[in-house]
N, C-alpha and C positions, 0 to 999 in steps of 0.2 A: 602315252602320248593324249589321256583325257583328262591332264588335270590343267589346262586352259580354263580361267576366267576372264572374262573382258569387262568394267568398269567402263557403261556409257558414258561419263562423265566426265573421261581421264583418256576414253582412247577417240582415236581419228582414221579414219580410212585414205587411204594414200591411195587415186587411183592413176595410173599413169601411162601418157598418149594415146586415152581412146578417140584420136580423131582420123579422119580422111587420111592422110598422108602418111601415118602409121600402121592405120587399121585397113590398108588394101594390101601389103604385105601377105605371102604368104607364109603361115604360123605351122608349128610343130612343138609339141604332140599337138596343142588344142588348138583346132580353126580359130579363128579372128572370133566371129561369130559367135563363138562357144567363148572365150573369153571376156566378150564384151556382153553378151548374156549374162554368166555368173557376176560380174565386175557389176553391174545394172542391179544385180538381184543383192549384191550383198549390198549396194549404197540404199534401196529400199528397205533392208532391215535397218541397219544404223541409221537413219532418219528416225522409222518408227519408233526406235529405242531413243531416240535422242542425241543422240552419237554426232560429233561433227562428221563430213565426208565434203571430200577435198581431190578436186576435179585438175590433174596439173595435164599440161598442154604444152610443145613445144614449138617455140615459134620460126620456122621451118628457113624463111627469108632470111631470120637474124640470126639463127642456130651459127656458134662460133666453126669457121671453118679455118681448120689448119692443114698442113701438107701434113696428108698419111698416103701409105703405101695403098688401100683399101678404101674408096670413101664408103661409105653407109651410103650416101642415098646419090642417085646418077640421075642427071636429067635434069631437067623443072619439075616442081613441084605441080599440080593440080590448083587453080584459084581457090579451092577448097579444104585444101590441106590441112589446114593449122585449126578448123573448125569441128569440134565430137559431133563425132555421128551419133543421129539421133537414139539409135538404139538402147545409147551408152545413158539414157535416160537423166543426163544433168537438168535440175531443178533450181529456181531460183536463189532458194538458202544455202543450195550448196557455193563453198568454196573453189573458185578460181585460181591456179598459180599459172601463171608463162614463167615457160623457162627459155633458159638459149643455151643450153648443153643438156646433156645425157641426162645427171643429177639435178636434182629438183631441189636443192637448197642455196645451191651457190648463184648470187646474183638472186636472188626472188627475196618473198615475201611471206614463202612457207614456215620458217622460224618463229617469227613472227607471230602470226594467225594460232602455230602451236602455243607456245608460250601463255598466250594471252587467254587461250582455255583452258590450259591448265592442265595438257598434254599429257599423259608417262606413257602412251603405247600406241605402237602406229602398226593398222593394219596394212599394208601392202599388196597391191595385184596390178595387173596390166601388162603391157606392152613395151621393151622385150625383156624376158627375164634378164640374161648376161646387158642390158644397156639401162633402160631407164632404170627397171627398177629396182637392178645390183647396185647401179651409182649411186640412187638415192637410199637406198637401205643403208650403204654404207655409211652413207654422209651421216644419219638416226642414230646409227649404234656408234661413231664415234662421239656424238655430241649427246649420249648418255639414254638416248629414249629405246624403250621395249621394241624390236619389230618383233611383228609376227607374218610370214609368208603365207598368201590365202596361193597355195601350187597349185591347183586347178583351176586359177583366174588370172594366170599370165601364162606366155607362148615366148618363141623366140625364133630364130629364123630356121632351125633344125630342134630335133629331139635331141641330140644331144647337147647341142649349147643352152637349149633350156636344164636338162639335166643335170649336168657339173656344178654349178649353183646351187641346184634344191638340194645334190645330195653332198659335198663338199664344201659349200661355202656357207650359205645359207644358215647348215645347224649349229654354225658356231657365232652368230650373232644373234640369233632367235630361237624359233620357234616357226617350223615348216609342220603348217596343217591346209586341210580340205576348206573347201567355204560349208560344208554341213556341221564340221567342227567351229567352225568361227562362228556363225549362226548359234548353236547350241552356247558356244562358251558366252554369248552376249545375253544367255536368259531370255 
């Protein structure tokens, strides 16, 4: 698994849903604070290497609301629900993508940002593993991007919900690595 080499010129870091309304959830196997901290550390490293950093946030009040048996969000979100938590470390030079569904590609300008920059590989992390991260990764894979999953920079509503895609889905769509391995692969 040490075969990973990332070219900062053609690699982008895509971080999903590090905002108050999502980061407030109880997560496992990693806490929200741990995920946000690891994502912020990755973003800092990517910026240092000259790689693109993209933060994705869901516009909760505008999120597609379809009839479902178990709504993901219950009640009224707090007023700051769509603001990034300060610990995420969003910088002025980072790209911000606003989405209205789980995935970051549909109905957004993410694809445009990636293509204009010549991005071939995306490294992905954020909240939640089997919702926003997985939906975004599936679309990236379908569009021919190489995908690297920062396993310890994502988490979900339960350890089982996190572990299933990590073990059974993501290895067939890309490469699953730790934050440490990804930093090393950037050189």
